[in-house]
PDB file of N, CA, C and O in Angstrom:
ATOM      1  N   MET A   1     -38.512 -90.637 -67.558  1.00  0.00           N
ATOM      2  CA  MET A   1     -38.934 -92.190 -66.950  1.00  0.00           C
ATOM      3  C   MET A   1     -38.616 -92.074 -65.143  1.00  0.00           C
ATOM      4  O   MET A   1     -37.677 -91.684 -64.448  1.00  0.00           O
ATOM      5  N   ILE A   2     -39.821 -92.588 -64.930  1.00  0.00           N
ATOM      6  CA  ILE A   2     -39.752 -92.605 -63.206  1.00  0.00           C
ATOM      7  C   ILE A   2     -39.501 -93.904 -62.988  1.00  0.00           C
ATOM      8  O   ILE A   2     -40.205 -94.644 -63.677  1.00  0.00           O
ATOM      9  N   GLU A   3     -38.777 -94.418 -62.302  1.00  0.00           N
ATOM     10  CA  GLU A   3     -38.795 -95.748 -61.542  1.00  0.00           C
ATOM     11  C   GLU A   3     -38.908 -96.029 -59.964  1.00  0.00           C
ATOM     12  O   GLU A   3     -37.987 -95.342 -59.523  1.00  0.00           O
ATOM     13  N   ILE A   4     -39.351 -96.480 -59.174  1.00  0.00           N
ATOM     14  CA  ILE A   4     -39.775 -96.785 -57.829  1.00  0.00           C
ATOM     15  C   ILE A   4     -39.242 -97.812 -57.454  1.00  0.00           C
ATOM     16  O   ILE A   4     -39.706 -98.874 -57.871  1.00  0.00           O
ATOM     17  N   VAL A   5     -38.490 -97.819 -56.856  1.00  0.00           N
ATOM     18  CA  VAL A   5     -37.893 -98.577 -56.821  1.00  0.00           C
ATOM     19  C   VAL A   5     -38.499 -99.035 -55.433  1.00  0.00           C
ATOM     20  O   VAL A   5     -38.941 -98.260 -54.586  1.00  0.00           O
ATOM     21  N   SER A   6     -38.422-101.301 -55.263  1.00  0.00           N
ATOM     22  CA  SER A   6     -39.217-102.114 -53.593  1.00  0.00           C
ATOM     23  C   SER A   6     -38.158-102.819 -54.040  1.00  0.00           C
ATOM     24  O   SER A   6     -37.438-103.087 -55.002  1.00  0.00           O
ATOM     25  N   PRO A   7     -38.489-103.064 -52.454  1.00  0.00           N
ATOM     26  CA  PRO A   7     -37.554-103.853 -51.114  1.00  0.00           C
ATOM     27  C   PRO A   7     -36.553-105.260 -52.113  1.00  0.00           C
ATOM     28  O   PRO A   7     -35.379-105.503 -51.834  1.00  0.00           O
ATOM     29  N   GLU A   8     -37.252-105.945 -53.133  1.00  0.00           N
ATOM     30  CA  GLU A   8     -37.184-107.096 -53.985  1.00  0.00           C
ATOM     31  C   GLU A   8     -36.323-107.305 -55.342  1.00  0.00           C
ATOM     32  O   GLU A   8     -35.959-108.396 -55.781  1.00  0.00           O
ATOM     33  N   SER A   9     -35.984-105.591 -56.117  1.00  0.00           N
ATOM     34  CA  SER A   9     -35.636-105.028 -57.039  1.00  0.00           C
ATOM     35  C   SER A   9     -34.098-103.880 -56.471  1.00  0.00           C
ATOM     36  O   SER A   9     -33.239-103.390 -57.204  1.00  0.00           O
ATOM     37  N   VAL A  10     -34.153-103.831 -55.861  1.00  0.00           N
ATOM     38  CA  VAL A  10     -33.222-102.699 -55.219  1.00  0.00           C
ATOM     39  C   VAL A  10     -32.083-102.969 -56.434  1.00  0.00           C
ATOM     40  O   VAL A  10     -32.209-102.607 -57.604  1.00  0.00           O
ATOM     41  N   GLU A  11     -30.977-103.676 -55.875  1.00  0.00           N
ATOM     42  CA  GLU A  11     -30.077-103.392 -57.160  1.00  0.00           C
ATOM     43  C   GLU A  11     -30.285-103.211 -58.979  1.00  0.00           C
ATOM     44  O   GLU A  11     -29.636-102.489 -59.736  1.00  0.00           O
ATOM     45  N   ARG A  12     -31.270-104.022 -59.258  1.00  0.00           N
ATOM     46  CA  ARG A  12     -31.518-104.030 -60.427  1.00  0.00           C
ATOM     47  C   ARG A  12     -31.923-102.343 -60.752  1.00  0.00           C
ATOM     48  O   ARG A  12     -31.208-101.529 -61.338  1.00  0.00           O
ATOM     49  N   ASP A  13     -33.168-102.139 -60.229  1.00  0.00           N
ATOM     50  CA  ASP A  13     -33.503-100.269 -60.306  1.00  0.00           C
ATOM     51  C   ASP A  13     -31.845 -99.542 -60.177  1.00  0.00           C
ATOM     52  O   ASP A  13     -31.392 -98.847 -61.086  1.00  0.00           O
ATOM     53  N   ARG A  14     -31.014 -99.865 -58.804  1.00  0.00           N
ATOM     54  CA  ARG A  14     -30.375 -98.934 -59.320  1.00  0.00           C
ATOM     55  C   ARG A  14     -29.385 -99.186 -60.174  1.00  0.00           C
ATOM     56  O   ARG A  14     -28.708 -98.165 -60.292  1.00  0.00           O
ATOM     57  N   LYS A  15     -29.014 -99.987 -60.772  1.00  0.00           N
ATOM     58  CA  LYS A  15     -27.955 -99.727 -61.448  1.00  0.00           C
ATOM     59  C   LYS A  15     -28.370-100.658 -62.844  1.00  0.00           C
ATOM     60  O   LYS A  15     -28.309-100.018 -63.893  1.00  0.00           O
ATOM     61  N   LEU A  16     -28.622-101.530 -62.914  1.00  0.00           N
ATOM     62  CA  LEU A  16     -29.311-102.087 -64.120  1.00  0.00           C
ATOM     63  C   LEU A  16     -30.290-101.123 -65.300  1.00  0.00           C
ATOM     64  O   LEU A  16     -30.340-100.848 -66.499  1.00  0.00           O
ATOM     65  N   LYS A  17     -30.929-100.882 -64.108  1.00  0.00           N
ATOM     66  CA  LYS A  17     -31.785-100.147 -65.053  1.00  0.00           C
ATOM     67  C   LYS A  17     -31.241 -98.658 -65.499  1.00  0.00           C
ATOM     68  O   LYS A  17     -31.611 -98.164 -66.565  1.00  0.00           O
ATOM     69  N   PRO A  18     -30.232 -97.899 -64.506  1.00  0.00           N
ATOM     70  CA  PRO A  18     -30.393 -96.448 -65.285  1.00  0.00           C
ATOM     71  C   PRO A  18     -29.584 -96.812 -66.503  1.00  0.00           C
ATOM     72  O   PRO A  18     -29.634 -96.107 -67.511  1.00  0.00           O
ATOM     73  N   LEU A  19     -28.799 -97.956 -66.431  1.00  0.00           N
ATOM     74  CA  LEU A  19     -27.711 -97.796 -67.337  1.00  0.00           C
ATOM     75  C   LEU A  19     -28.676 -98.656 -68.334  1.00  0.00           C
ATOM     76  O   LEU A  19     -27.850 -99.214 -69.056  1.00  0.00           O
ATOM     77  N   ARG A  20     -30.396 -99.210 -68.917  1.00  0.00           N
ATOM     78  CA  ARG A  20     -30.413 -99.262 -69.821  1.00  0.00           C
ATOM     79  C   ARG A  20     -31.312 -98.813 -70.725  1.00  0.00           C
ATOM     80  O   ARG A  20     -31.832 -99.166 -71.784  1.00  0.00           O
ATOM     81  N   TYR A  21     -31.327 -97.579 -69.667  1.00  0.00           N
ATOM     82  CA  TYR A  21     -32.609 -95.819 -70.649  1.00  0.00           C
ATOM     83  C   TYR A  21     -31.668 -94.956 -70.318  1.00  0.00           C
ATOM     84  O   TYR A  21     -32.067 -93.877 -69.879  1.00  0.00           O
ATOM     85  N   ALA A  22     -30.348 -95.156 -70.418  1.00  0.00           N
ATOM     86  CA  ALA A  22     -28.984 -94.232 -70.369  1.00  0.00           C
ATOM     87  C   ALA A  22     -28.670 -94.948 -72.139  1.00  0.00           C
ATOM     88  O   ALA A  22     -28.303 -94.145 -72.997  1.00  0.00           O
ATOM     89  N   GLU A  23     -28.812 -96.133 -72.447  1.00  0.00           N
ATOM     90  CA  GLU A  23     -27.927 -96.623 -73.518  1.00  0.00           C
ATOM     91  C   GLU A  23     -29.132 -96.397 -74.936  1.00  0.00           C
ATOM     92  O   GLU A  23     -28.889 -96.494 -76.139  1.00  0.00           O
ATOM     93  N   ALA A  24     -30.587 -96.041 -74.180  1.00  0.00           N
ATOM     94  CA  ALA A  24     -31.775 -96.422 -75.171  1.00  0.00           C
ATOM     95  C   ALA A  24     -31.894 -95.051 -75.321  1.00  0.00           C
ATOM     96  O   ALA A  24     -32.884 -94.644 -75.928  1.00  0.00           O
ATOM     97  N   GLY A  25     -31.116 -94.281 -74.909  1.00  0.00           N
ATOM     98  CA  GLY A  25     -31.078 -92.360 -74.749  1.00  0.00           C
ATOM     99  C   GLY A  25     -32.052 -91.568 -74.490  1.00  0.00           C
ATOM    100  O   GLY A  25     -32.556 -90.632 -75.111  1.00  0.00           O
ATOM    101  N   ILE A  26     -32.340 -92.245 -73.104  1.00  0.00           N
ATOM    102  CA  ILE A  26     -33.779 -91.689 -72.933  1.00  0.00           C
ATOM    103  C   ILE A  26     -33.524 -90.007 -71.072  1.00  0.00           C
ATOM    104  O   ILE A  26     -33.490 -89.948 -69.843  1.00  0.00           O
ATOM    105  N   PRO A  27     -33.447 -89.201 -72.213  1.00  0.00           N
ATOM    106  CA  PRO A  27     -32.645 -88.185 -70.878  1.00  0.00           C
ATOM    107  C   PRO A  27     -33.291 -87.924 -69.898  1.00  0.00           C
ATOM    108  O   PRO A  27     -32.836 -86.859 -69.481  1.00  0.00           O
ATOM    109  N   HIS A  28     -33.915 -88.181 -69.404  1.00  0.00           N
ATOM    110  CA  HIS A  28     -34.689 -87.371 -67.410  1.00  0.00           C
ATOM    111  C   HIS A  28     -34.928 -89.352 -67.157  1.00  0.00           C
ATOM    112  O   HIS A  28     -35.388 -90.271 -67.834  1.00  0.00           O
ATOM    113  N   PHE A  29     -34.121 -89.155 -65.395  1.00  0.00           N
ATOM    114  CA  PHE A  29     -34.592 -90.395 -64.993  1.00  0.00           C
ATOM    115  C   PHE A  29     -34.406 -90.003 -63.395  1.00  0.00           C
ATOM    116  O   PHE A  29     -33.520 -89.448 -62.745  1.00  0.00           O
ATOM    117  N   TRP A  30     -35.791 -90.619 -63.080  1.00  0.00           N
ATOM    118  CA  TRP A  30     -36.138 -89.793 -61.692  1.00  0.00           C
ATOM    119  C   TRP A  30     -35.949 -91.555 -61.101  1.00  0.00           C
ATOM    120  O   TRP A  30     -36.527 -92.334 -61.858  1.00  0.00           O
ATOM    121  N   ARG A  31     -35.425 -92.064 -60.206  1.00  0.00           N
ATOM    122  CA  ARG A  31     -35.313 -92.852 -59.145  1.00  0.00           C
ATOM    123  C   ARG A  31     -36.235 -92.698 -57.216  1.00  0.00           C
ATOM    124  O   ARG A  31     -35.881 -92.207 -56.144  1.00  0.00           O
ATOM    125  N   VAL A  32     -37.283 -93.317 -57.632  1.00  0.00           N
ATOM    126  CA  VAL A  32     -38.064 -92.742 -55.691  1.00  0.00           C
ATOM    127  C   VAL A  32     -37.510 -93.934 -55.214  1.00  0.00           C
ATOM    128  O   VAL A  32     -36.963 -94.901 -55.744  1.00  0.00           O
ATOM    129  N   GLU A  33     -37.856 -93.542 -53.843  1.00  0.00           N
ATOM    130  CA  GLU A  33     -37.019 -94.480 -53.090  1.00  0.00           C
ATOM    131  C   GLU A  33     -38.178 -94.084 -51.505  1.00  0.00           C
ATOM    132  O   GLU A  33     -38.972 -93.158 -51.339  1.00  0.00           O
ATOM    133  N   GLU A  34     -37.797 -95.229 -50.598  1.00  0.00           N
ATOM    134  CA  GLU A  34     -38.726 -94.966 -49.656  1.00  0.00           C
ATOM    135  C   GLU A  34     -37.664 -95.207 -47.901  1.00  0.00           C
ATOM    136  O   GLU A  34     -37.300 -96.272 -47.404  1.00  0.00           O
ATOM    137  N   SER A  35     -37.444 -93.792 -47.379  1.00  0.00           N
ATOM    138  CA  SER A  35     -36.379 -93.494 -46.351  1.00  0.00           C
ATOM    139  C   SER A  35     -37.119 -93.168 -45.010  1.00  0.00           C
ATOM    140  O   SER A  35     -37.495 -92.082 -44.568  1.00  0.00           O
ATOM    141  N   ASP A  36     -37.236 -94.705 -44.382  1.00  0.00           N
ATOM    142  CA  ASP A  36     -38.395 -94.063 -42.841  1.00  0.00           C
ATOM    143  C   ASP A  36     -39.400 -93.213 -43.282  1.00  0.00           C
ATOM    144  O   ASP A  36     -39.494 -92.006 -43.057  1.00  0.00           O
ATOM    145  N   GLY A  37     -40.395 -94.161 -44.140  1.00  0.00           N
ATOM    146  CA  GLY A  37     -40.851 -94.126 -44.444  1.00  0.00           C
ATOM    147  C   GLY A  37     -42.180 -93.153 -45.152  1.00  0.00           C
ATOM    148  O   GLY A  37     -43.388 -93.177 -45.389  1.00  0.00           O
ATOM    149  N   ARG A  38     -40.789 -92.210 -45.289  1.00  0.00           N
ATOM    150  CA  ARG A  38     -40.898 -91.046 -46.565  1.00  0.00           C
ATOM    151  C   ARG A  38     -40.798 -90.869 -47.898  1.00  0.00           C
ATOM    152  O   ARG A  38     -39.639 -91.280 -47.958  1.00  0.00           O
ATOM    153  N   PRO A  39     -41.123 -90.523 -49.325  1.00  0.00           N
ATOM    154  CA  PRO A  39     -40.455 -90.760 -50.523  1.00  0.00           C
ATOM    155  C   PRO A  39     -39.458 -90.109 -50.927  1.00  0.00           C
ATOM    156  O   PRO A  39     -39.885 -89.045 -51.376  1.00  0.00           O
ATOM    157  N   VAL A  40     -38.229 -90.170 -51.024  1.00  0.00           N
ATOM    158  CA  VAL A  40     -36.975 -89.826 -51.459  1.00  0.00           C
ATOM    159  C   VAL A  40     -36.742 -89.826 -53.062  1.00  0.00           C
ATOM    160  O   VAL A  40     -36.584 -90.796 -53.803  1.00  0.00           O
ATOM    161  N   VAL A  41     -36.769 -88.429 -53.376  1.00  0.00           N
ATOM    162  CA  VAL A  41     -37.108 -88.342 -55.348  1.00  0.00           C
ATOM    163  C   VAL A  41     -35.418 -88.787 -55.913  1.00  0.00           C
ATOM    164  O   VAL A  41     -35.189 -89.427 -54.887  1.00  0.00           O
ATOM    165  N   TYR A  42     -34.477 -88.897 -56.492  1.00  0.00           N
ATOM    166  CA  TYR A  42     -33.290 -89.235 -56.691  1.00  0.00           C
ATOM    167  C   TYR A  42     -33.345 -88.690 -58.417  1.00  0.00           C
ATOM    168  O   TYR A  42     -33.841 -89.445 -59.252  1.00  0.00           O
ATOM    169  N   VAL A  43     -32.584 -86.830 -58.974  1.00  0.00           N
ATOM    170  CA  VAL A  43     -33.494 -86.727 -60.153  1.00  0.00           C
ATOM    171  C   VAL A  43     -31.722 -86.699 -60.791  1.00  0.00           C
ATOM    172  O   VAL A  43     -30.677 -86.596 -60.149  1.00  0.00           O
ATOM    173  N   TYR A  44     -31.964 -86.847 -62.404  1.00  0.00           N
ATOM    174  CA  TYR A  44     -30.676 -87.178 -63.351  1.00  0.00           C
ATOM    175  C   TYR A  44     -31.285 -86.939 -64.435  1.00  0.00           C
ATOM    176  O   TYR A  44     -32.437 -87.016 -64.863  1.00  0.00           O
ATOM    177  N   GLU A  45     -29.805 -86.489 -64.963  1.00  0.00           N
ATOM    178  CA  GLU A  45     -29.737 -86.123 -66.640  1.00  0.00           C
ATOM    179  C   GLU A  45     -28.668 -87.037 -67.264  1.00  0.00           C
ATOM    180  O   GLU A  45     -27.534 -87.320 -66.875  1.00  0.00           O
ATOM    181  N   ARG A  46     -29.332 -87.395 -68.295  1.00  0.00           N
ATOM    182  CA  ARG A  46     -28.339 -87.696 -69.506  1.00  0.00           C
ATOM    183  C   ARG A  46     -27.365 -87.176 -69.858  1.00  0.00           C
ATOM    184  O   ARG A  46     -27.687 -86.143 -70.445  1.00  0.00           O
ATOM    185  N   ASP A  47     -25.880 -87.355 -69.829  1.00  0.00           N
ATOM    186  CA  ASP A  47     -24.895 -86.439 -70.177  1.00  0.00           C
ATOM    187  C   ASP A  47     -24.730 -86.839 -71.473  1.00  0.00           C
ATOM    188  O   ASP A  47     -24.285 -87.926 -71.841  1.00  0.00           O
ATOM    189  N   PRO A  48     -25.170 -85.765 -72.281  1.00  0.00           N
ATOM    190  CA  PRO A  48     -24.665 -86.464 -74.146  1.00  0.00           C
ATOM    191  C   PRO A  48     -23.432 -86.644 -74.575  1.00  0.00           C
ATOM    192  O   PRO A  48     -23.066 -87.371 -75.498  1.00  0.00           O
ATOM    193  N   ALA A  49     -22.508 -85.662 -73.578  1.00  0.00           N
ATOM    194  CA  ALA A  49     -21.155 -86.423 -73.779  1.00  0.00           C
ATOM    195  C   ALA A  49     -20.652 -87.789 -74.085  1.00  0.00           C
ATOM    196  O   ALA A  49     -20.124 -88.320 -75.062  1.00  0.00           O
ATOM    197  N   THR A  50     -21.208 -88.371 -72.232  1.00  0.00           N
ATOM    198  CA  THR A  50     -20.672 -89.347 -72.259  1.00  0.00           C
ATOM    199  C   THR A  50     -21.555 -90.393 -72.367  1.00  0.00           C
ATOM    200  O   THR A  50     -21.147 -91.472 -72.796  1.00  0.00           O
ATOM    201  N   GLY A  51     -23.377 -90.155 -71.855  1.00  0.00           N
ATOM    202  CA  GLY A  51     -23.785 -91.055 -72.440  1.00  0.00           C
ATOM    203  C   GLY A  51     -24.743 -91.469 -71.163  1.00  0.00           C
ATOM    204  O   GLY A  51     -25.895 -91.901 -71.192  1.00  0.00           O
ATOM    205  N   ALA A  52     -23.857 -91.186 -69.989  1.00  0.00           N
ATOM    206  CA  ALA A  52     -23.617 -91.825 -68.813  1.00  0.00           C
ATOM    207  C   ALA A  52     -25.049 -90.750 -67.823  1.00  0.00           C
ATOM    208  O   ALA A  52     -25.073 -89.569 -68.171  1.00  0.00           O
ATOM    209  N   TYR A  53     -25.659 -90.987 -67.185  1.00  0.00           N
ATOM    210  CA  TYR A  53     -26.531 -90.387 -66.229  1.00  0.00           C
ATOM    211  C   TYR A  53     -26.138 -89.372 -65.001  1.00  0.00           C
ATOM    212  O   TYR A  53     -25.574 -89.823 -64.004  1.00  0.00           O
ATOM    213  N   THR A  54     -26.456 -88.009 -65.117  1.00  0.00           N
ATOM    214  CA  THR A  54     -25.544 -87.256 -64.048  1.00  0.00           C
ATOM    215  C   THR A  54     -26.851 -87.080 -62.780  1.00  0.00           C
ATOM    216  O   THR A  54     -28.073 -86.930 -62.794  1.00  0.00           O
ATOM    217  N   PRO A  55     -25.929 -87.183 -61.892  1.00  0.00           N
ATOM    218  CA  PRO A  55     -27.273 -86.620 -60.287  1.00  0.00           C
ATOM    219  C   PRO A  55     -27.361 -84.965 -60.793  1.00  0.00           C
ATOM    220  O   PRO A  55     -26.682 -84.207 -61.486  1.00  0.00           O
ATOM    221  N   THR A  56     -28.631 -84.905 -59.999  1.00  0.00           N
ATOM    222  CA  THR A  56     -28.964 -83.608 -60.497  1.00  0.00           C
ATOM    223  C   THR A  56     -29.885 -82.787 -59.145  1.00  0.00           C
ATOM    224  O   THR A  56     -30.178 -81.598 -59.025  1.00  0.00           O
ATOM    225  N   GLY A  57     -30.271 -84.355 -57.943  1.00  0.00           N
ATOM    226  CA  GLY A  57     -30.675 -83.700 -57.181  1.00  0.00           C
ATOM    227  C   GLY A  57     -31.592 -84.505 -56.561  1.00  0.00           C
ATOM    228  O   GLY A  57     -32.402 -84.942 -57.378  1.00  0.00           O
ATOM    229  N   ILE A  58     -31.872 -85.040 -54.938  1.00  0.00           N
ATOM    230  CA  ILE A  58     -31.674 -85.870 -54.035  1.00  0.00           C
ATOM    231  C   ILE A  58     -33.381 -84.627 -53.653  1.00  0.00           C
ATOM    232  O   ILE A  58     -33.344 -83.400 -53.744  1.00  0.00           O
ATOM    233  N   HIS A  59     -34.158 -85.138 -53.408  1.00  0.00           N
ATOM    234  CA  HIS A  59     -35.608 -84.413 -52.608  1.00  0.00           C
ATOM    235  C   HIS A  59     -36.233 -84.639 -52.127  1.00  0.00           C
ATOM    236  O   HIS A  59     -37.269 -85.107 -52.600  1.00  0.00           O
ATOM    237  N   HIS A  60     -35.997 -84.430 -50.585  1.00  0.00           N
ATOM    238  CA  HIS A  60     -36.934 -84.555 -49.285  1.00  0.00           C
ATOM    239  C   HIS A  60     -38.039 -83.898 -49.150  1.00  0.00           C
ATOM    240  O   HIS A  60     -37.924 -82.675 -49.235  1.00  0.00           O
ATOM    241  N   GLY A  61     -39.225 -84.377 -48.940  1.00  0.00           N
ATOM    242  CA  GLY A  61     -40.789 -84.063 -48.582  1.00  0.00           C
ATOM    243  C   GLY A  61     -41.403 -82.524 -49.321  1.00  0.00           C
ATOM    244  O   GLY A  61     -42.568 -82.129 -49.284  1.00  0.00           O
ATOM    245  N   HIS A  62     -40.071 -81.757 -50.059  1.00  0.00           N
ATOM    246  CA  HIS A  62     -40.484 -81.734 -51.756  1.00  0.00           C
ATOM    247  C   HIS A  62     -39.961 -81.569 -53.243  1.00  0.00           C
ATOM    248  O   HIS A  62     -38.784 -81.442 -53.584  1.00  0.00           O
ATOM    249  N   LEU A  63     -40.852 -81.591 -53.887  1.00  0.00           N
ATOM    250  CA  LEU A  63     -39.793 -82.201 -55.446  1.00  0.00           C
ATOM    251  C   LEU A  63     -40.184 -80.514 -56.471  1.00  0.00           C
ATOM    252  O   LEU A  63     -41.256 -80.447 -57.072  1.00  0.00           O
ATOM    253  N   ALA A  64     -39.600 -79.819 -56.500  1.00  0.00           N
ATOM    254  CA  ALA A  64     -39.872 -78.112 -57.615  1.00  0.00           C
ATOM    255  C   ALA A  64     -38.523 -78.883 -58.869  1.00  0.00           C
ATOM    256  O   ALA A  64     -37.413 -79.280 -58.515  1.00  0.00           O
ATOM    257  N   VAL A  65     -38.993 -78.901 -60.115  1.00  0.00           N
ATOM    258  CA  VAL A  65     -38.291 -78.810 -61.112  1.00  0.00           C
ATOM    259  C   VAL A  65     -38.861 -78.900 -62.039  1.00  0.00           C
ATOM    260  O   VAL A  65     -39.959 -79.438 -62.184  1.00  0.00           O
ATOM    261  N   GLN A  66     -37.897 -78.141 -63.193  1.00  0.00           N
ATOM    262  CA  GLN A  66     -38.326 -77.296 -64.285  1.00  0.00           C
ATOM    263  C   GLN A  66     -37.838 -77.821 -65.825  1.00  0.00           C
ATOM    264  O   GLN A  66     -38.124 -77.198 -66.848  1.00  0.00           O
ATOM    265  N   VAL A  67     -36.899 -79.322 -65.803  1.00  0.00           N
ATOM    266  CA  VAL A  67     -36.214 -79.303 -65.981  1.00  0.00           C
ATOM    267  C   VAL A  67     -36.890 -81.286 -66.420  1.00  0.00           C
ATOM    268  O   VAL A  67     -36.903 -81.667 -65.249  1.00  0.00           O
ATOM    269  N   PRO A  68     -37.382 -82.578 -67.254  1.00  0.00           N
ATOM    270  CA  PRO A  68     -38.039 -81.637 -68.483  1.00  0.00           C
ATOM    271  C   PRO A  68     -38.494 -80.907 -68.765  1.00  0.00           C
ATOM    272  O   PRO A  68     -38.595 -80.337 -69.851  1.00  0.00           O
ATOM    273  N   PHE A  69     -39.031 -80.695 -67.456  1.00  0.00           N
ATOM    274  CA  PHE A  69     -41.215 -79.886 -67.651  1.00  0.00           C
ATOM    275  C   PHE A  69     -40.868 -78.982 -66.327  1.00  0.00           C
ATOM    276  O   PHE A  69     -39.812 -79.007 -65.694  1.00  0.00           O
ATOM    277  N   PRO A  70     -42.152 -78.090 -66.043  1.00  0.00           N
ATOM    278  CA  PRO A  70     -42.112 -77.536 -64.521  1.00  0.00           C
ATOM    279  C   PRO A  70     -43.253 -78.423 -64.139  1.00  0.00           C
ATOM    280  O   PRO A  70     -44.277 -78.788 -64.716  1.00  0.00           O
ATOM    281  N   PHE A  71     -42.556 -78.711 -62.604  1.00  0.00           N
ATOM    282  CA  PHE A  71     -43.352 -80.101 -61.762  1.00  0.00           C
ATOM    283  C   PHE A  71     -42.637 -79.369 -60.608  1.00  0.00           C
ATOM    284  O   PHE A  71     -41.508 -78.999 -60.287  1.00  0.00           O
ATOM    285  N   GLU A  72     -44.378 -79.358 -59.994  1.00  0.00           N
ATOM    286  CA  GLU A  72     -44.088 -79.565 -58.554  1.00  0.00           C
ATOM    287  C   GLU A  72     -45.060 -80.014 -57.410  1.00  0.00           C
ATOM    288  O   GLU A  72     -46.259 -79.747 -57.330  1.00  0.00           O
ATOM    289  N   VAL A  73     -44.404 -80.651 -56.659  1.00  0.00           N
ATOM    290  CA  VAL A  73     -45.408 -82.291 -55.686  1.00  0.00           C
ATOM    291  C   VAL A  73     -44.485 -82.179 -53.865  1.00  0.00           C
ATOM    292  O   VAL A  73     -43.305 -82.204 -53.513  1.00  0.00           O
ATOM    293  N   ASP A  74     -45.704 -82.067 -53.203  1.00  0.00           N
ATOM    294  CA  ASP A  74     -45.464 -82.463 -51.972  1.00  0.00           C
ATOM    295  C   ASP A  74     -45.606 -83.683 -51.372  1.00  0.00           C
ATOM    296  O   ASP A  74     -46.561 -84.289 -50.888  1.00  0.00           O
ATOM    297  N   LEU A  75     -43.717 -84.044 -51.601  1.00  0.00           N
ATOM    298  CA  LEU A  75     -43.552 -86.073 -51.302  1.00  0.00           C
ATOM    299  C   LEU A  75     -44.357 -86.072 -49.950  1.00  0.00           C
ATOM    300  O   LEU A  75     -44.960 -87.135 -49.808  1.00  0.00           O
ATOM    301  N   ASP A  76     -44.456 -85.586 -49.384  1.00  0.00           N
ATOM    302  CA  ASP A  76     -45.252 -85.887 -47.479  1.00  0.00           C
ATOM    303  C   ASP A  76     -46.538 -86.050 -47.940  1.00  0.00           C
ATOM    304  O   ASP A  76     -46.949 -87.148 -47.565  1.00  0.00           O
ATOM    305  N   GLN A  77     -47.478 -85.364 -48.681  1.00  0.00           N
ATOM    306  CA  GLN A  77     -48.362 -85.656 -49.361  1.00  0.00           C
ATOM    307  C   GLN A  77     -49.124 -87.554 -49.642  1.00  0.00           C
ATOM    308  O   GLN A  77     -50.104 -88.078 -49.113  1.00  0.00           O
ATOM    309  N   LEU A  78     -48.023 -88.167 -50.794  1.00  0.00           N
ATOM    310  CA  LEU A  78     -48.038 -88.866 -51.371  1.00  0.00           C
ATOM    311  C   LEU A  78     -48.367 -90.548 -50.498  1.00  0.00           C
ATOM    312  O   LEU A  78     -48.786 -91.631 -50.906  1.00  0.00           O
ATOM    313  N   VAL A  79     -47.834 -89.932 -48.883  1.00  0.00           N
ATOM    314  CA  VAL A  79     -47.561 -91.075 -48.100  1.00  0.00           C
ATOM    315  C   VAL A  79     -49.282 -90.760 -47.118  1.00  0.00           C
ATOM    316  O   VAL A  79     -49.770 -91.725 -46.530  1.00  0.00           O
ATOM    317  N   LYS A  80     -49.794 -89.789 -47.082  1.00  0.00           N
ATOM    318  CA  LYS A  80     -50.598 -89.873 -46.506  1.00  0.00           C
ATOM    319  C   LYS A  80     -51.958 -90.852 -46.869  1.00  0.00           C
ATOM    320  O   LYS A  80     -52.913 -90.894 -46.093  1.00  0.00           O
TER     321      LYS A  80
END
């Protein structure tokens, strides 16, 4: 699940939606925000023992992950 935070829904996108996604059993959650005109990706993985999301990374400029699948992107190219 990827959530893109917009100015009018910051509170909902940061707090409410992750709780709902975790309750639904969605194992991976990425939140994309803007900082100084550039994207920042916050990556979370659901802990099966607690059912809550655990942060696994904050990515600026470049995103490279292996879980849930190999994926790599130059974040700075997304805004050019």
